[in-house]
C-alpha positions in Angstrom: 0.0 0.0 0.0 1.5 3.3 -1.1 1.5 6.8 0.5 -2.0 7.6 -1.0 -3.4 4.4 0.5 -1.9 5.2 3.9 -3.3 8.8 3.7 -6.8 7.2 3.1 -6.3 5.0 6.1 -5.3 8.0 8.2 -8.4 9.9 7.1 -10.7 6.9 7.9 -9.2 6.2 11.4 -11.1 8.8 13.4 -14.4 7.8 11.7 -14.4 4.1 12.3 -16.8 3.2 15.1 -15.6 0.8 17.7 -17.9 -0.8 20.3 -16.8 -2.2 23.7 -18.7 -5.3 24.6 -20.9 -4.6 27.7 -23.4 -7.5 27.4 -26.4 -5.7 25.9 -28.9 -8.0 24.2 -28.0 -6.7 20.8 -24.3 -7.2 21.5 -24.9 -10.7 22.8 -26.8 -11.6 19.6 -23.8 -10.2 17.6 -21.6 -12.5 19.7 -23.7 -15.5 18.8 -23.5 -14.6 15.0 -19.8 -14.0 15.3 -19.3 -17.5 16.9 -21.3 -19.0 14.1 -19.2 -17.3 11.5 -16.0 -18.4 13.2 -17.2 -22.0 13.0 -18.5 -21.8 9.4 -15.2 -20.3 8.1 -13.0 -22.5 10.2 -11.4 -19.4 11.8 -12.4 -20.5 15.3 -9.4 -23.0 15.4 -7.0 -20.1 14.6 -8.3 -17.5 17.0 -9.6 -19.3 20.1 -7.9 -21.9 22.3 -9.7 -25.3 22.3 -11.3 -24.7 25.7 -13.1 -21.5 24.3 -14.5 -22.9 21.1 -17.8 -24.3 22.4 -20.7 -21.8 22.4 -21.1 -21.7 26.2 -17.4 -21.2 26.9 -17.1 -18.6 24.1 -20.0 -16.5 25.4 -18.8 -16.8 29.0 -15.3 -15.7 28.0 -16.8 -12.2 27.3 -19.8 -12.1 29.5 -17.8 -12.9 32.6 -15.8 -9.7 32.2 -12.5 -11.4 32.6 -11.8 -10.9 28.9 -12.5 -7.5 27.3 -13.8 -7.3 23.7 -13.8 -4.4 21.3 -15.2 -4.7 17.8 -16.3 -3.0 14.6 -19.7 -3.8 13.0 -20.6 -4.0 9.4 -23.6 -2.6 7.7 -25.4 -5.9 8.1 -25.0 -5.6 11.9 -22.4 -8.4 12.2 -19.0 -8.2 13.8 -16.4 -7.7 11.0 -13.3 -7.0 13.1 -12.5 -7.7 16.7 -9.8 -7.6 19.3 -10.0 -9.0 22.8 -7.7 -9.6 25.7 -6.9 -10.0 29.3 -4.6 -8.3 31.7 -1.5 -10.4 32.4 0.2 -8.2 34.9 0.7 -4.4 35.4 0.8 -2.9 31.9 0.8 -6.3 30.2 -2.0 -7.6 28.0 -2.6 -10.9 26.3 -4.5 -10.0 23.1 -6.2 -11.7 20.2 -7.4 -10.2 16.9 -9.7 -11.3 14.1 -11.0 -9.9 10.8 -13.8 -11.4 8.8 -12.8 -13.0 5.5 -15.2 -10.7 3.6 -13.8 -7.6 5.3 -10.2 -8.6 4.3 -11.1 -7.4 0.8 -11.3 -3.8 2.1 -7.7 -2.9 2.9 -8.1 0.8 3.7 -11.1 0.4 6.0 -9.7 -2.8 7.4 -6.4 -1.2 8.3 -8.2 1.8 9.8 -10.2 -0.4 12.1 -7.1 -2.5 13.0 -5.1 0.6 13.9 -8.0 2.0 16.0 -8.3 -1.2 17.9 -4.6 -1.3 18.6 -4.8 2.4 19.8 -7.6 1.4 22.2 -5.5 -1.6 23.5 -2.5 0.6 24.0 -4.6 2.9 26.1 -4.8 0.1 28.6 -1.4 -1.7 28.2 2.2 -0.8 27.6 3.1 -4.2 26.1 0.9 -6.8 24.5 1.5 -10.5 23.8 -0.3 -12.5 21.2 -0.1 -16.0 19.8 -0.8 -17.5 16.4 -0.8 -21.0 15.0 -0.8 -19.6 11.4 2.7 -19.6 10.0 1.6 -17.2 7.2 0.9 -14.5 9.8 4.6 -14.1 10.8 5.3 -11.5 8.2 2.2 -9.5 9.2 3.3 -9.5 12.8 6.8 -8.3 11.8 5.4 -5.5 9.7 3.3 -4.4 12.6 6.4 -4.1 14.7 6.0 -7.3 16.8 9.0 -9.1 18.1 9.0 -12.9 18.0 9.4 -14.3 21.6 9.4 -18.0 20.7 8.0 -20.9 18.9 6.2 -23.7 20.8 5.5 -27.2 19.2 2.2 -29.1 19.4 0.5 -27.0 22.1 -2.5 -25.5 20.3 -4.6 -28.4 19.1 -1.5 -30.3 18.3 -0.1 -27.5 16.1 2.9 -25.4 16.8 2.4 -21.8 17.6 4.3 -18.6 17.9 4.3 -16.0 20.8 4.7 -12.4 19.7 5.3 -9.2 21.7 4.5 -5.6 20.8 5.2 -2.5 22.8 3.3 0.8 22.7 6.4 2.6 21.5 7.0 0.1 18.7 3.4 0.4 17.6 3.5 4.2 17.6 6.8 4.2 15.6 5.1 1.9 13.0 2.2 4.4 12.8 4.6 7.3 12.4 6.5 5.5 9.7 3.4 4.6 7.8 1.1 7.6 8.4 3.5 10.4 9.3 2.0 10.7 12.8 0.0 8.9 15.5 -3.6 9.9 14.7 -5.8 11.0 17.5 
């Protein structure tokens, strides 16, 4: 994506609406539809640990309040991009991210939502950790400024996975490099 594309992302960022899950009936229905989409697309095995893939465990993860969820909603009312996480210590968060397959076809808007979600997370944490079992996501993590902490064999559903770390300063430096500033 060139400078013009990044300018478009920068212009979109303040306008993208992000919701914080508070457990309203409408949000809970969105959660149910999101869970269905995760299963229908097969994404559930890439973004949720096995003990959170069943409907009850998935819903409880967010309704219990122990895991915070922020998301963007498409025109059809379904979750199209989401980030969720838990505190792992003072200033430390363990965070996960997902974008719908259909929304991946909209790079400017998708990146604007992604950056806004990260800004929200870095309002809470100084450093975040995330895991992936998708080998193809390594380059994406590197471009975002993540540092690879380690690789772990056969832990996540028998697959190997990678643990990544990203600091607020590294994220802001990446935004400055791409957008010329850290948008408000």
